[in-house]
A tleap script that builds the chain and sets N, CA, C and O, in Angstrom:
source leaprc.protein.ff14SB
mol = sequence {
  NMET LYS ARG PHE LEU ASP LYS ALA LEU GLU
  ALA ALA ARG ALA ALA SER VAL PRO VAL LEU
  ALA HIE PHE HIE GLY SER PHE GLU VAL GLU
  ILE LYS ASP ASP ARG THR PRO VAL THR ILE
  ALA ASP ARG GLU ALA GLU GLN GLU ILE ARG
  ARG VAL LEU SER GLY ALA PHE PRO ASP HIE
  GLY CILE
}
set mol.1.N position { -9.016 -17.655 -32.415 }
set mol.1.CA position { -8.420 -17.666 -31.089 }
set mol.1.C position { -7.119 -16.854 -31.066 }
set mol.1.O position { -6.819 -16.181 -30.080 }
set mol.2.N position { -6.355 -16.922 -32.154 }
set mol.2.CA position { -5.091 -16.193 -32.203 }
set mol.2.C position { -5.324 -14.687 -32.075 }
set mol.2.O position { -4.530 -13.987 -31.446 }
set mol.3.N position { -6.403 -14.192 -32.666 }
set mol.3.CA position { -6.705 -12.758 -32.579 }
set mol.3.C position { -6.910 -12.342 -31.125 }
set mol.3.O position { -6.455 -11.273 -30.718 }
set mol.4.N position { -7.593 -13.178 -30.338 }
set mol.4.CA position { -7.813 -12.869 -28.925 }
set mol.4.C position { -6.482 -12.815 -28.170 }
set mol.4.O position { -6.239 -11.908 -27.374 }
set mol.5.N position { -5.639 -13.794 -28.435 }
set mol.5.CA position { -4.335 -13.835 -27.772 }
set mol.5.C position { -3.490 -12.628 -28.163 }
set mol.5.O position { -2.859 -12.002 -27.311 }
set mol.6.N position { -3.481 -12.307 -29.452 }
set mol.6.CA position { -2.700 -11.153 -29.910 }
set mol.6.C position { -3.159 -9.864 -29.230 }
set mol.6.O position { -2.332 -9.050 -28.820 }
set mol.7.N position { -4.458 -9.681 -29.112 }
set mol.7.CA position { -4.982 -8.470 -28.467 }
set mol.7.C position { -4.720 -8.482 -26.962 }
set mol.7.O position { -4.474 -7.431 -26.370 }
set mol.8.N position { -4.770 -9.644 -26.348 }
set mol.8.CA position { -4.455 -9.740 -24.918 }
set mol.8.C position { -3.000 -9.336 -24.677 }
set mol.8.O position { -2.700 -8.622 -23.720 }
set mol.9.N position { -2.111 -9.788 -25.535 }
set mol.9.CA position { -0.701 -9.410 -25.410 }
set mol.9.C position { -0.506 -7.919 -25.660 }
set mol.9.O position { 0.276 -7.268 -24.967 }
set mol.10.N position { -1.214 -7.378 -26.648 }
set mol.10.CA position { -1.142 -5.940 -26.916 }
set mol.10.C position { -1.635 -5.140 -25.707 }
set mol.10.O position { -1.038 -4.130 -25.336 }
set mol.11.N position { -2.722 -5.599 -25.105 }
set mol.11.CA position { -3.268 -4.919 -23.925 }
set mol.11.C position { -2.282 -4.976 -22.764 }
set mol.11.O position { -2.104 -3.988 -22.052 }
set mol.12.N position { -1.649 -6.115 -22.572 }
set mol.12.CA position { -0.672 -6.252 -21.488 }
set mol.12.C position { 0.520 -5.330 -21.716 }
set mol.12.O position { 1.017 -4.705 -20.778 }
set mol.13.N position { 0.973 -5.247 -22.953 }
set mol.13.CA position { 2.099 -4.349 -23.252 }
set mol.13.C position { 1.709 -2.887 -23.032 }
set mol.13.O position { 2.483 -2.103 -22.484 }
set mol.14.N position { 0.506 -2.535 -23.464 }
set mol.14.CA position { 0.031 -1.159 -23.275 }
set mol.14.C position { -0.088 -0.832 -21.790 }
set mol.14.O position { 0.241 0.277 -21.370 }
set mol.15.N position { -0.550 -1.781 -21.005 }
set mol.15.CA position { -0.703 -1.576 -19.560 }
set mol.15.C position { 0.645 -1.443 -18.857 }
set mol.15.O position { 0.746 -0.806 -17.808 }
set mol.16.N position { 1.663 -2.037 -19.433 }
set mol.16.CA position { 2.976 -1.972 -18.787 }
set mol.16.C position { 3.569 -0.564 -18.818 }
set mol.16.O position { 4.401 -0.230 -17.975 }
set mol.17.N position { 3.156 0.257 -19.769 }
set mol.17.CA position { 3.723 1.606 -19.896 }
set mol.17.C position { 3.449 2.449 -18.648 }
set mol.17.O position { 4.397 2.954 -18.047 }
set mol.18.N position { 2.188 2.619 -18.236 }
set mol.18.CA position { 1.974 3.406 -17.014 }
set mol.18.C position { 2.504 2.725 -15.753 }
set mol.18.O position { 2.939 3.398 -14.819 }
set mol.19.N position { 2.470 1.417 -15.725 }
set mol.19.CA position { 2.981 0.707 -14.544 }
set mol.19.C position { 4.473 0.988 -14.375 }
set mol.19.O position { 4.932 1.312 -13.280 }
set mol.20.N position { 5.221 0.861 -15.460 }
set mol.20.CA position { 6.663 1.104 -15.381 }
set mol.20.C position { 6.975 2.578 -15.123 }
set mol.20.O position { 7.969 2.898 -14.472 }
set mol.21.N position { 6.128 3.471 -15.630 }
set mol.21.CA position { 6.348 4.902 -15.399 }
set mol.21.C position { 6.229 5.258 -13.917 }
set mol.21.O position { 6.889 6.182 -13.443 }
set mol.22.N position { 5.402 4.536 -13.201 }
set mol.22.CA position { 5.197 4.810 -11.772 }
set mol.22.C position { 6.038 3.901 -10.867 }
set mol.22.O position { 6.030 4.069 -9.648 }
set mol.23.N position { 6.749 2.960 -11.442 }
set mol.23.CA position { 7.402 1.897 -10.674 }
set mol.23.C position { 8.315 2.410 -9.566 }
set mol.23.O position { 8.216 1.941 -8.432 }
set mol.24.N position { 9.180 3.338 -9.855 }
set mol.24.CA position { 10.137 3.812 -8.843 }
set mol.24.C position { 9.699 5.108 -8.167 }
set mol.24.O position { 10.424 5.662 -7.341 }
set mol.25.N position { 8.528 5.576 -8.517 }
set mol.25.CA position { 8.053 6.828 -7.941 }
set mol.25.C position { 7.280 6.597 -6.658 }
set mol.25.O position { 7.069 5.467 -6.220 }
set mol.26.N position { 6.872 7.697 -6.080 }
set mol.26.CA position { 6.014 7.590 -4.902 }
set mol.26.C position { 4.585 7.858 -5.352 }
set mol.26.O position { 4.352 8.652 -6.264 }
set mol.27.N position { 3.661 7.214 -4.731 }
set mol.27.CA position { 2.262 7.354 -5.104 }
set mol.27.C position { 1.396 6.982 -3.920 }
set mol.27.O position { 1.804 6.236 -3.031 }
set mol.28.N position { 0.197 7.520 -3.933 }
set mol.28.CA position { -0.750 7.209 -2.868 }
set mol.28.C position { -1.458 5.895 -3.170 }
set mol.28.O position { -1.646 5.512 -4.325 }
set mol.29.N position { -1.833 5.238 -2.122 }
set mol.29.CA position { -2.652 4.036 -2.243 }
set mol.29.C position { -4.028 4.379 -1.699 }
set mol.29.O position { -4.175 4.790 -0.548 }
set mol.30.N position { -5.026 4.203 -2.543 }
set mol.30.CA position { -6.403 4.422 -2.121 }
set mol.30.C position { -7.012 3.075 -1.751 }
set mol.30.O position { -6.579 2.031 -2.237 }
set mol.31.N position { -7.994 3.109 -0.908 }
set mol.31.CA position { -8.731 1.898 -0.561 }
set mol.31.C position { -10.109 2.001 -1.217 }
set mol.31.O position { -10.864 2.940 -0.966 }
set mol.32.N position { -10.414 1.026 -2.054 }
set mol.32.CA position { -11.696 1.018 -2.763 }
set mol.32.C position { -12.815 0.597 -1.810 }
set mol.32.O position { -12.565 0.169 -0.684 }
set mol.33.N position { -14.046 0.728 -2.286 }
set mol.33.CA position { -15.210 0.371 -1.473 }
set mol.33.C position { -15.159 -1.072 -0.976 }
set mol.33.O position { -15.672 -1.390 0.096 }
set mol.34.N position { -14.527 -1.946 -1.779 }
set mol.34.CA position { -14.444 -3.354 -1.366 }
set mol.34.C position { -13.231 -3.620 -0.467 }
set mol.34.O position { -12.885 -4.768 -0.191 }
set mol.35.N position { -12.590 -2.524 -0.015 }
set mol.35.CA position { -11.473 -2.561 0.929 }
set mol.35.C position { -10.184 -3.134 0.333 }
set mol.35.O position { -9.335 -3.642 1.066 }
set mol.36.N position { -10.036 -3.057 -0.990 }
set mol.36.CA position { -8.801 -3.473 -1.636 }
set mol.36.C position { -8.039 -2.230 -2.084 }
set mol.36.O position { -8.646 -1.205 -2.396 }
set mol.37.N position { -6.714 -2.318 -2.117 }
set mol.37.CA position { -5.914 -1.156 -2.486 }
set mol.37.C position { -5.875 -0.940 -4.001 }
set mol.37.O position { -5.994 -1.883 -4.783 }
set mol.38.N position { -5.705 0.317 -4.391 }
set mol.38.CA position { -5.541 0.669 -5.802 }
set mol.38.C position { -4.646 1.904 -5.880 }
set mol.38.O position { -4.721 2.796 -5.036 }
set mol.39.N position { -3.804 1.937 -6.901 }
set mol.39.CA position { -2.907 3.073 -7.118 }
set mol.39.C position { -3.214 3.711 -8.467 }
set mol.39.O position { -3.995 3.178 -9.255 }
set mol.40.N position { -2.601 4.843 -8.718 }
set mol.40.CA position { -2.747 5.503 -10.010 }
set mol.40.C position { -2.222 4.597 -11.121 }
set mol.40.O position { -2.775 4.586 -12.221 }
set mol.41.N position { -1.175 3.849 -10.851 }
set mol.41.CA position { -0.645 2.918 -11.848 }
set mol.41.C position { -1.690 1.854 -12.189 }
set mol.41.O position { -1.848 1.487 -13.354 }
set mol.42.N position { -2.396 1.363 -11.181 }
set mol.42.CA position { -3.460 0.384 -11.421 }
set mol.42.C position { -4.549 0.972 -12.309 }
set mol.42.O position { -4.995 0.340 -13.266 }
set mol.43.N position { -4.963 2.174 -11.983 }
set mol.43.CA position { -6.059 2.817 -12.738 }
set mol.43.C position { -5.644 3.102 -14.182 }
set mol.43.O position { -6.429 2.898 -15.108 }
set mol.44.N position { -4.428 3.567 -14.370 }
set mol.44.CA position { -3.952 3.854 -15.724 }
set mol.44.C position { -3.758 2.571 -16.528 }
set mol.44.O position { -4.044 2.540 -17.725 }
set mol.45.N position { -3.276 1.524 -15.882 }
set mol.45.CA position { -3.117 0.242 -16.565 }
set mol.45.C position { -4.476 -0.299 -16.999 }
set mol.45.O position { -4.627 -0.789 -18.118 }
set mol.46.N position { -5.453 -0.209 -16.118 }
set mol.46.CA position { -6.800 -0.664 -16.470 }
set mol.46.C position { -7.347 0.130 -17.655 }
set mol.46.O position { -7.975 -0.434 -18.551 }
set mol.47.N position { -7.108 1.425 -17.655 }
set mol.47.CA position { -7.581 2.272 -18.753 }
set mol.47.C position { -6.974 1.816 -20.083 }
set mol.47.O position { -7.670 1.765 -21.097 }
set mol.48.N position { -5.696 1.488 -20.082 }
set mol.48.CA position { -5.033 1.017 -21.299 }
set mol.48.C position { -5.587 -0.332 -21.751 }
set mol.48.O position { -5.820 -0.542 -22.941 }
set mol.49.N position { -5.795 -1.232 -20.817 }
set mol.49.CA position { -6.355 -2.546 -21.157 }
set mol.49.C position { -7.737 -2.378 -21.774 }
set mol.49.O position { -8.046 -2.985 -22.800 }
set mol.50.N position { -8.558 -1.559 -21.150 }
set mol.50.CA position { -9.909 -1.316 -21.674 }
set mol.50.C position { -9.863 -0.667 -23.059 }
set mol.50.O position { -10.655 -1.018 -23.933 }
set mol.51.N position { -8.947 0.268 -23.261 }
set mol.51.CA position { -8.821 0.942 -24.559 }
set mol.51.C position { -8.514 -0.063 -25.664 }
set mol.51.O position { -9.167 -0.063 -26.708 }
set mol.52.N position { -7.528 -0.914 -25.435 }
set mol.52.CA position { -7.128 -1.888 -26.453 }
set mol.52.C position { -8.238 -2.901 -26.706 }
set mol.52.O position { -8.605 -3.155 -27.853 }
set mol.53.N position { -8.768 -3.475 -25.635 }
set mol.53.CA position { -9.768 -4.530 -25.811 }
set mol.53.C position { -11.100 -3.994 -26.329 }
set mol.53.O position { -11.747 -4.645 -27.149 }
set mol.54.N position { -11.514 -2.828 -25.869 }
set mol.54.CA position { -12.767 -2.244 -26.365 }
set mol.54.C position { -12.649 -1.860 -27.833 }
set mol.54.O position { -13.611 -1.980 -28.592 }
set mol.55.N position { -11.479 -1.401 -28.228 }
set mol.55.CA position { -11.256 -1.055 -29.629 }
set mol.55.C position { -11.291 -2.267 -30.535 }
set mol.55.O position { -11.803 -2.206 -31.652 }
set mol.56.N position { -10.748 -3.360 -30.052 }
set mol.56.CA position { -10.693 -4.580 -30.855 }
set mol.56.C position { -11.999 -5.363 -30.819 }
set mol.56.O position { -12.384 -5.991 -31.805 }
set mol.57.N position { -12.671 -5.323 -29.683 }
set mol.57.CA position { -13.877 -6.129 -29.480 }
set mol.57.C position { -14.989 -5.263 -28.886 }
set mol.57.O position { -15.343 -5.433 -27.719 }
set mol.58.N position { -15.541 -4.343 -29.669 }
set mol.58.CA position { -16.525 -3.402 -29.124 }
set mol.58.C position { -17.808 -4.057 -28.611 }
set mol.58.O position { -18.525 -3.461 -27.806 }
set mol.59.N position { -18.100 -5.259 -29.060 }
set mol.59.CA position { -19.323 -5.938 -28.617 }
set mol.59.C position { -19.122 -6.765 -27.351 }
set mol.59.O position { -20.080 -7.313 -26.806 }
set mol.60.N position { -17.888 -6.856 -26.886 }
set mol.60.CA position { -17.605 -7.633 -25.678 }
set mol.60.C position { -17.734 -6.724 -24.458 }
set mol.60.O position { -17.268 -5.585 -24.478 }
set mol.61.N position { -18.346 -7.210 -23.432 }
set mol.61.CA position { -18.420 -6.434 -22.197 }
set mol.61.C position { -17.114 -6.535 -21.429 }
set mol.61.O position { -16.578 -7.627 -21.243 }
set mol.62.N position { -16.615 -5.416 -20.994 }
set mol.62.CA position { -15.365 -5.422 -20.221 }
set mol.62.C position { -15.635 -4.770 -18.888 }
set mol.62.O position { -14.730 -4.659 -18.061 }
savepdb mol mol.pdb
quit
């Protein structure tokens, strides 16, 4: 269980990098097919989370 928690924390830290990089900047907000908003910071954060978790747990579906 500790390994899962450690990787979750690593993923959260990795995701914070693009989020903080865009924090004070201007950016467009897109509306997804399900009518929810998404920004470049959201997409980059998701990419980082997927990178960390897929690398650690390749057999888990993300």
